[in-house]
C-alpha positions as CSV (number, residue, x, y, z in Angstrom):
1,M,91.6,103.1,31.7
2,K,92.2,106.8,32.3
3,R,89.3,109.0,33.3
4,T,88.8,112.6,34.0
5,F,85.8,113.7,36.1
6,F,84.6,117.2,36.6
7,I,82.8,117.8,39.9
8,T,80.4,120.8,39.7
9,G,77.4,121.8,41.7
10,T,74.0,123.5,41.3
11,D,75.4,126.4,43.4
12,T,78.2,127.2,45.8
13,G,78.3,125.2,49.1
14,T,76.6,122.1,47.7
15,G,79.2,119.6,48.9
16,K,81.6,119.5,45.9
17,T,84.7,119.5,47.9
18,V,83.5,116.8,50.3
19,L,82.5,114.5,47.4
20,T,85.8,115.2,45.6
21,A,87.8,114.3,48.7
22,L,85.7,111.2,49.4
23,L,86.3,110.0,45.8
24,A,90.1,110.7,46.1
25,H,90.2,108.6,49.3
26,F,88.1,105.8,47.7
27,L,90.1,105.6,44.6
28,R,93.4,105.5,46.5
29,E,92.1,102.7,48.6
30,G,91.0,100.9,45.5
31,G,94.6,100.9,44.1
32,K,94.0,103.7,41.6
33,N,96.4,106.6,41.1
34,P,94.1,109.7,41.4
35,A,94.9,113.4,41.3
36,A,92.4,116.0,42.6
37,F,92.4,119.7,41.7
38,K,90.6,122.9,42.6
39,P,92.5,124.9,39.9
40,V,90.8,128.2,40.7
41,C,89.4,129.5,44.0
42,S,88.8,132.7,45.9
43,G,88.2,133.5,49.6
44,G,90.6,131.0,51.1
45,R,92.2,127.6,50.3
46,S,90.4,125.3,52.7
47,D,88.9,123.3,49.8
48,A,92.3,122.8,48.3
49,L,93.8,121.8,51.6
50,A,91.0,119.2,52.0
51,L,91.9,117.7,48.7
52,Q,95.6,117.7,49.5
53,A,94.8,115.7,52.7
54,A,92.6,113.3,50.8
55,L,95.5,112.6,48.4
56,G,97.9,111.8,51.3
57,G,100.2,114.7,50.3
58,T,101.0,113.3,46.8
59,L,100.5,116.7,45.3
60,A,101.7,120.1,46.6
61,L,99.1,122.6,47.5
62,D,100.2,124.9,44.6
63,E,99.8,122.0,42.2
64,I,96.2,121.3,43.4
65,N,95.3,125.0,43.4
66,P,97.6,127.1,41.3
67,W,95.2,130.1,41.1
68,H,93.9,131.5,44.4
69,F,92.7,134.9,45.3
70,R,91.8,136.6,48.6
71,A,88.4,138.1,48.1
72,A,85.4,135.8,48.8
73,I,83.7,136.7,45.5
74,A,83.6,135.1,42.0
75,P,87.2,134.1,41.1
76,L,87.1,136.3,37.9
77,L,86.4,139.4,40.0
78,A,88.8,138.4,42.8
79,A,91.6,138.0,40.2
80,R,90.8,141.4,38.7
81,R,91.0,143.0,42.1
82,E,94.6,141.7,42.4
83,K,95.3,142.7,38.8
84,K,95.8,139.1,37.7
85,T,94.4,137.2,34.8
86,V,93.4,133.5,34.6
87,T,92.8,132.1,31.1
88,L,91.4,128.8,29.9
89,T,94.6,128.1,28.0
90,T,96.8,128.2,31.1
91,V,94.4,126.2,33.3
92,L,94.0,123.6,30.5
93,A,97.8,123.2,30.2
94,H,98.2,122.5,33.9
95,L,95.4,119.9,34.0
96,R,96.4,118.2,30.7
97,Q,99.8,117.5,32.3
98,A,98.0,115.7,35.1
99,Q,95.9,113.8,32.6
100,R,99.1,112.3,31.2
101,R,100.5,111.4,34.7
102,F,97.5,110.1,36.6
103,E,95.1,107.2,36.1
104,V,92.1,109.3,37.4
105,V,91.9,113.1,37.5
106,L,89.2,114.8,39.6
107,V,88.7,118.5,38.9
108,E,86.4,120.5,41.2
109,G,84.9,123.7,39.8
110,A,84.1,126.9,41.8
111,G,80.4,127.7,42.4
112,G,78.0,126.4,39.8
113,L,78.5,125.3,36.3
114,L,78.3,128.8,34.7
115,S,80.1,130.7,37.4
116,P,83.0,132.6,35.8
117,L,86.4,131.1,36.6
118,G,88.5,133.5,34.6
119,E,88.6,135.7,31.6
120,D,86.0,134.5,29.1
121,F,85.5,131.0,30.6
122,D,83.5,129.1,33.2
123,S,83.4,125.6,34.6
124,R,81.4,124.4,31.6
125,D,84.1,125.6,29.2
126,L,86.8,123.8,31.2
127,L,84.7,120.6,31.5
128,I,84.2,120.4,27.8
129,A,87.8,121.3,26.9
130,L,89.0,118.5,29.2
131,R,86.4,116.1,27.8
132,A,85.6,115.2,31.4
133,A,82.6,113.2,32.7
134,P,80.4,115.6,34.7
135,I,79.4,114.8,38.3
136,I,76.8,117.3,39.6
137,V,76.3,117.8,43.3
138,A,73.1,119.2,44.7
139,P,71.7,119.5,48.3
140,N,68.7,117.1,48.5
141,Q,66.1,119.6,49.4
142,L,63.2,121.6,47.8
143,G,64.3,123.2,44.6
144,A,67.0,120.6,43.8
145,V,65.2,119.1,40.8
146,N,64.8,122.5,39.1
147,H,68.4,123.5,39.8
148,L,69.7,120.1,38.5
149,L,67.6,120.3,35.3
150,L,68.9,123.8,34.6
151,T,72.5,122.7,35.1
152,L,72.1,119.6,32.9
153,A,70.3,121.6,30.2
154,A,73.4,123.9,30.1
155,L,75.6,121.0,29.0
156,P,75.9,119.7,25.5
157,K,74.0,116.4,25.0
158,T,77.1,114.2,24.8
159,F,78.2,115.4,28.2
160,R,74.7,115.5,29.6
161,D,74.2,111.8,28.7
162,R,77.4,110.9,30.7
163,A,76.5,113.0,33.8
164,Q,76.1,111.5,37.2
165,I,73.9,113.3,39.9
166,V,74.8,113.2,43.6
167,L,72.2,114.3,46.1
168,M,73.6,115.3,49.5
169,T,71.2,114.5,52.3
170,P,70.6,117.4,54.7
171,A,70.6,117.2,58.5
172,K,66.8,117.3,58.6
173,P,65.2,115.4,55.7
174,N,61.8,116.4,54.6
175,A,59.2,115.4,51.9
176,A,61.4,116.8,49.1
177,T,64.4,114.8,50.3
178,T,62.5,111.6,50.1
179,S,60.8,112.4,46.7
180,N,63.6,114.1,44.7
181,E,65.3,110.9,43.6
182,K,62.1,109.4,42.3
183,L,61.1,112.6,40.5
184,L,64.5,112.8,38.9
185,G,64.0,109.2,37.7
186,N,61.4,110.6,35.3
187,Y,64.2,112.4,33.4
188,F,67.3,110.3,33.9
189,Q,68.3,106.7,34.2
190,G,68.2,105.4,37.8
191,D,71.9,104.5,37.6
192,Q,72.7,108.1,37.0
193,I,71.4,109.2,40.4
194,F,73.1,108.7,43.7
195,R,72.2,109.8,47.2
196,L,74.7,110.2,50.0
197,P,73.5,110.1,53.6
198,W,73.7,112.9,56.0
199,L,77.5,113.2,56.7
200,G,77.3,115.3,59.9
201,E,78.5,118.8,60.8
202,N,82.2,118.0,60.7
203,M,82.5,116.5,57.2
204,E,86.1,115.3,57.4
205,S,86.5,113.0,54.4
206,G,89.3,111.0,56.1
207,A,86.8,109.5,58.5
208,L,83.7,109.6,56.3
209,W,84.9,107.5,53.5
210,K,85.3,104.6,55.8
211,Q,81.6,104.5,56.6
212,I,80.0,101.5,54.9
213,R,77.0,103.3,53.6
214,V,79.2,106.0,52.2
215,R,81.5,103.5,50.6
216,R,78.6,101.7,49.0
217,V,77.4,104.9,47.3
218,L,81.0,105.8,46.1
219,A,81.5,102.3,44.7
220,R,78.2,102.5,42.8
221,L,79.1,105.9,41.5
222,M,82.5,104.9,40.3
223,D,81.3,101.6,38.8
224,A,78.7,103.6,36.7
225,A,81.3,106.3,35.8
226,F,83.8,103.8,34.5
227,L,81.4,101.9,32.3
């Protein structure tokens, strides 16, 4: 059964790329035929390179990341600085080809759900157009519940009901780290919420996905997502 997942975050730097790469490794190991994309980015292509490595080189860098801009600002503004235009129509055309070719398609946004990706569209617009299942990544710290509820409230109900939440454990857990999951349980089903352990400073997905505790979370996440 084909699936498209859109990995977004409550902000930039939440761990979207790490999770997307981990899922690509996990799905490949499980015999799936995944593709992973960071269609639009700015300020460097390290995220796209990480996805290429996770896919074992099955896709070229320019396939994974066709639109990239130098300035480390919102992609919309970075593109304008280079006098370039990114439209929802062109990004959709690229990703819909992948939806026909691959069993599972992972699409990583840039920044948060409402961060502008191009002219007159953001990650929410792209997610909805792809009919993708949302996976929302948040650092498991104070403020995460508010940021997650705001992100989920921005989604149409049909997409919100399908959303999975991934909490990324920080290096130094605190009271919020241990209570966020329980508090979120007041708003969402427990099988929608997943917590990854602290992954270390050097978060190379190639080694991390082999950790048993990480694999267990990924297995639960994908089992729930494919229901």
